[in-house]
C-alpha positions in Angstrom: -57.2 -84.6 10.3 -56.3 -83.3 13.7 -54.5 -86.6 14.5 -52.5 -86.3 11.3 -51.5 -82.7 12.1 -50.6 -83.7 15.6 -48.4 -86.5 14.3 -46.8 -84.2 11.8 -46.1 -81.7 14.5 -44.5 -84.3 16.7 -42.3 -85.5 13.8 -41.1 -82.0 13.1 -40.4 -81.4 16.8 -38.4 -84.6 17.1 -36.5 -83.8 13.9 -35.7 -80.3 15.2 -34.6 -81.6 18.5 -32.3 -84.1 16.7 -30.8 -81.3 14.6 -30.2 -79.1 17.6 -28.8 -82.0 19.6 -26.5 -83.0 16.8 -25.4 -79.4 16.3 -24.7 -79.0 20.1 -22.5 -82.2 19.9 -20.6 -80.8 16.9 -20.1 -77.5 18.8 -18.5 -79.5 21.6 -16.2 -81.3 19.1 -15.1 -77.8 17.8 -14.6 -76.3 21.3 -13.3 -79.3 23.2 -11.5 -81.2 20.5 -12.8 -84.6 21.6 -11.4 -84.1 25.1 -13.6 -84.2 28.3 -14.6 -80.9 29.8 -12.4 -81.7 32.8 -9.3 -81.5 30.5 -10.3 -77.9 29.8 -11.0 -77.0 33.4 -7.8 -77.5 35.3 -4.2 -76.5 34.6 -2.0 -79.5 34.0 1.6 -80.1 33.1 1.7 -81.3 29.4 2.7 -84.8 28.7 4.5 -86.5 25.8 1.6 -87.9 23.8 1.8 -90.2 20.8 1.3 -87.2 18.5 4.1 -85.3 20.3 6.5 -88.2 19.9 5.5 -89.2 16.4 4.9 -85.8 14.8 5.9 -82.7 16.9 9.4 -83.9 17.7 9.8 -86.4 14.9 12.1 -86.3 11.9 9.6 -86.2 9.0 12.1 -85.6 6.2 11.9 -88.0 3.2 13.8 -91.2 4.0 13.9 -90.6 7.7 14.0 -93.5 10.1 10.8 -93.9 12.0 11.3 -93.0 15.6 14.1 -90.5 14.9 13.9 -86.9 16.1 15.0 -83.7 14.3 17.0 -82.5 17.3 15.9 -84.4 20.5 13.0 -86.4 21.9 9.9 -85.1 23.5 11.1 -86.5 26.8 14.3 -84.6 26.4 12.2 -81.5 25.6 10.5 -81.9 29.0 13.9 -81.7 30.7 15.2 -78.6 29.0 16.3 -76.0 31.6 14.0 -73.0 31.6 12.6 -70.2 33.7 8.8 -70.1 34.2 6.8 -66.9 34.2 3.3 -65.6 34.2 1.5 -62.7 32.6 -2.0 -61.4 33.3 -4.3 -61.1 30.3 -7.0 -58.4 30.0 -9.5 -61.3 30.5 -8.1 -61.7 34.0 -6.6 -65.1 33.2 -3.0 -65.9 34.2 -0.9 -66.9 31.2 2.1 -69.2 31.7 5.2 -69.1 29.6 8.8 -70.6 29.7 12.0 -68.9 28.7 14.5 -71.6 27.8 18.2 -71.5 28.8 20.5 -70.6 26.0 24.3 -70.6 25.5 23.9 -67.4 23.4 24.5 -63.9 24.8 21.7 -62.5 26.8 21.2 -59.8 24.2 19.9 -62.0 21.4 16.3 -61.6 20.2 13.5 -63.7 21.7 11.7 -66.3 19.6 8.1 -66.7 21.0 6.3 -69.8 19.9 2.4 -69.7 20.1 1.0 -73.2 19.8 -2.3 -74.5 18.3 -5.4 -76.0 19.8 -4.8 -78.7 22.4 -1.1 -77.7 22.4 1.2 -76.3 25.1 4.6 -74.9 25.8 6.0 -78.4 25.2 5.1 -78.1 21.5 7.4 -75.1 21.4 10.2 -76.8 23.2 11.2 -78.7 20.0 12.5 -75.4 18.6 15.1 -74.8 21.3 18.1 -75.8 19.2 16.6 -74.4 16.0 16.2 -71.1 17.8 19.8 -71.2 18.8 20.9 -72.0 15.2 19.0 -68.9 14.0 20.5 -66.7 16.8 17.4 -66.6 19.0 16.5 -67.5 22.6 13.3 -69.6 22.7 10.2 -68.6 24.6 7.1 -70.9 24.6 3.7 -70.0 26.1 0.5 -71.8 27.1 -2.6 -70.2 25.7 -5.5 -70.0 28.2 -7.2 -73.3 28.8 -4.0 -75.0 27.8 -1.0 -76.3 29.8 -0.3 -74.4 33.0 -2.3 -71.3 32.2 -5.6 -70.5 33.8 -8.6 -72.6 32.6 -12.3 -71.7 32.5 -13.7 -75.0 31.2 -15.0 -73.4 27.9 -12.4 -75.0 25.6 -10.8 -73.3 22.6 -12.0 -69.9 21.4 -9.8 -69.9 18.2 -8.1 -66.6 18.9 -11.1 -64.7 20.2 -10.0 -65.1 23.8 -6.5 -66.2 23.1 -5.5 -63.0 21.3 -5.4 -61.3 24.8 -3.1 -64.1 26.0 -0.6 -63.2 23.2 -0.7 -59.5 24.0 -0.2 -60.2 27.7 2.9 -62.4 27.1 4.5 -60.0 24.6 4.0 -57.0 26.9 5.4 -59.0 29.8 8.5 -60.0 27.7 9.0 -56.3 26.8 9.2 -55.3 30.4 11.2 -58.3 31.6 13.7 -58.2 28.8 14.2 -54.6 27.8 15.8 -53.7 24.4 15.6 -57.3 23.1 13.9 -57.8 19.7 10.9 -60.2 19.4 10.2 -62.7 16.7 6.6 -64.0 17.0 6.1 -67.6 15.6 2.7 -69.2 15.6 0.8 -72.2 14.3 -2.8 -73.0 13.6 -5.0 -71.6 16.4 -1.9 -69.9 17.6 -1.7 -68.1 14.3 -5.4 -67.1 14.7 -4.6 -65.8 18.2 -1.6 -63.8 16.9 -3.7 -62.3 14.0 -6.4 -61.2 16.4 -3.7 -59.7 18.7 -2.2 -57.6 16.0 -4.3 -54.4 16.4 -3.2 -54.2 20.0 0.4 -55.4 19.5 1.1 -53.0 16.6 -0.4 -50.0 18.4 1.7 -50.8 21.5 4.8 -51.3 19.4 4.5 -48.2 17.2 7.2 -46.3 19.0 9.5 -49.0 20.5 9.7 -51.3 17.4 10.4 -54.3 19.6 8.5 -56.7 17.4 10.7 -57.4 14.4 8.8 -59.9 12.3 6.0 -62.6 12.3 5.6 -66.2 11.2 2.1 -67.6 10.8 2.2 -71.4 10.1 -0.9 -72.9 8.5 -3.1 -69.8 9.6 -6.9 -70.0 9.5 -9.0 -67.2 8.2 -12.0 -67.8 10.5 -13.8 -70.5 12.4 -16.5 -70.7 9.7 -14.0 -71.2 7.0 -12.2 -73.9 9.0 -15.5 -75.8 9.6 -16.7 -75.4 6.0 -13.5 -76.1 4.2 -11.4 -78.5 6.4 -11.1 -82.0 5.0 -11.7 -83.3 8.6 -15.1 -81.8 8.8 -17.8 -84.5 8.7 -20.3 -84.2 5.7 -23.3 -82.6 7.4 -26.0 -80.3 6.1 -25.1 -76.6 5.9 -28.0 -75.7 8.3 -26.4 -78.0 10.9 -23.0 -76.5 10.3 -24.3 -72.9 10.8 -26.2 -73.9 13.9 -23.2 -75.7 15.3 -21.0 -72.6 14.8 -23.6 -70.4 16.5 -23.9 -72.7 19.4 -20.2 -73.0 19.8 -19.9 -69.2 19.9 -22.6 -69.0 22.5 -20.9 -71.6 24.6 -17.5 -69.9 24.2 -18.9 -66.4 24.8 -17.8 -65.0 21.4 -19.4 -64.4 18.0 -17.1 -66.4 15.7 -18.5 -64.5 12.7 -17.3 -61.1 14.0 -14.1 -62.4 15.6 -12.2 -63.3 12.4 -8.4 -63.4 12.3 -8.6 -62.6 8.5 -10.0 -59.2 9.4 -7.1 -58.3 11.7 -4.0 -59.3 9.7 -4.2 -56.0 7.9 -2.8 -54.4 11.0 0.6 -56.1 10.6 3.4 -53.5 10.3 6.3 -55.9 10.2 7.3 -58.6 7.7 5.0 -61.6 7.7 6.0 -65.1 6.7 3.3 -67.7 6.0 4.3 -71.3 6.0 2.1 -74.2 4.9 2.7 -77.9 4.1 1.0 -79.6 1.2 0.5 -82.5 3.6 -1.7 -80.4 5.9 -4.8 -82.4 6.5 -6.7 -79.7 8.3 -6.1 -76.4 6.6 -6.6 -76.5 2.7 -4.7 -74.3 0.2 -7.9 -72.2 -0.4 -7.8 -70.9 3.2 -4.1 -70.0 2.9 -4.9 -68.2 -0.4 -7.6 -66.1 1.3 -5.3 -65.4 4.2 -2.6 -64.1 2.0 -5.0 -61.9 0.1 -5.9 -60.1 3.4 -2.3 -59.2 4.3 -1.4 -55.5 3.8 0.2 -54.8 0.4 2.7 -52.2 1.8 4.3 -54.6 4.2 6.7 -57.4 3.0 5.0 -60.8 3.1 5.6 -64.2 1.6 4.1 -67.6 1.4 6.4 -70.6 1.5 4.9 -74.0 0.6 6.6 -77.2 1.7 6.1 -80.7 0.4 6.8 -82.4 3.7 5.9 -82.2 7.3 2.2 -81.7 8.2 -0.2 -79.6 10.1 1.7 -77.7 12.9 4.7 -79.8 11.9 6.0 -78.0 8.8 9.5 -77.6 10.3 9.8 -81.3 10.8 9.6 -82.0 7.1 12.2 -79.5 5.9 14.0 -78.0 9.0 16.9 -76.5 7.2 14.8 -74.6 4.7 12.3 -73.6 7.3 15.0 -72.1 9.5 16.7 -70.4 6.6 13.4 -68.7 5.5 12.5 -67.8 9.0 15.8 -66.1 9.5 15.5 -64.3 6.2 12.1 -62.9 7.3 13.6 -61.7 10.6 16.5 -60.0 8.8 14.1 -58.2 6.6 12.3 -57.0 9.7 15.6 -55.9 11.2 16.3 -53.8 8.1 12.9 -52.1 8.3 13.3 -51.6 12.0 16.7 -49.9 11.6 15.1 -47.6 9.0 12.3 -46.8 11.3 14.7 -45.9 14.1 16.6 -43.4 12.0 15.9 -40.0 13.3 14.0 -41.3 16.3 14.1 -39.0 19.3 16.1 -40.4 22.2 
């Protein structure tokens, strides 16, 4: 009997070790996105990858010619003239961003793009001409552990750390470019970062009203919802999923169940535009529905669903409509901003 119990104990121990090992591996996939730790440890100039060429800069409109771009190629995006700047986040990390040259007057509002996981300022460069068409000057940032910003080797924190990055860049832009309005445009993890930054951003902007409106493209309510509901999540037991999320949070230094973007979107005090593509293979409609339900009812918000494009590439499928609706959201923000400024003390 003792031998049987000993054998059973060993089997249980081996099974437990396998579950923990597999969960640890899954946590790495979540944090590191299938990239080696070295890629998350050293600042590096972003490159034109296959995805960048075939998706981020590509013309994904129906009937498009493969290889065609909406405005210009990724390689041309690398060459766009710009000024490079840095802001210091409350985490102590240096956050890099580019301000792209524009033929428009130096008084036009700034269009800040906040990229998703594994992205960079180069993902935002594709919007240079689109920003001009809408009357903006483009700014594109690198979240921490991405591009030329500081790295700590811990991978993506899905807005828990990166929210501070957004606050740092926005505050730096306010000081560097006084009296210019700000339109904050985000996608995927960038939208999670912007949502988590909203309590600080809105409190800081309560008197100056520099932030005019927000776009959140394919936003994600929380890490748990992403892992549980994303079509890309492998079919694993829920116990392993829960353990993987807990381990990921421990490795990142954050509790992903208390750092949830969906809990912070209620702080929005400017119009919010949510954009989502039916071809999104990462964020399902159910997550978008839950995100919309969390938005404050007393602030204008809208959901625009597109049939083309894809995850973090909604603009590529219907650029004309995308720009038209983005500009309409900004103008609604201008209207509310003007109303708020009436009677304001000089």
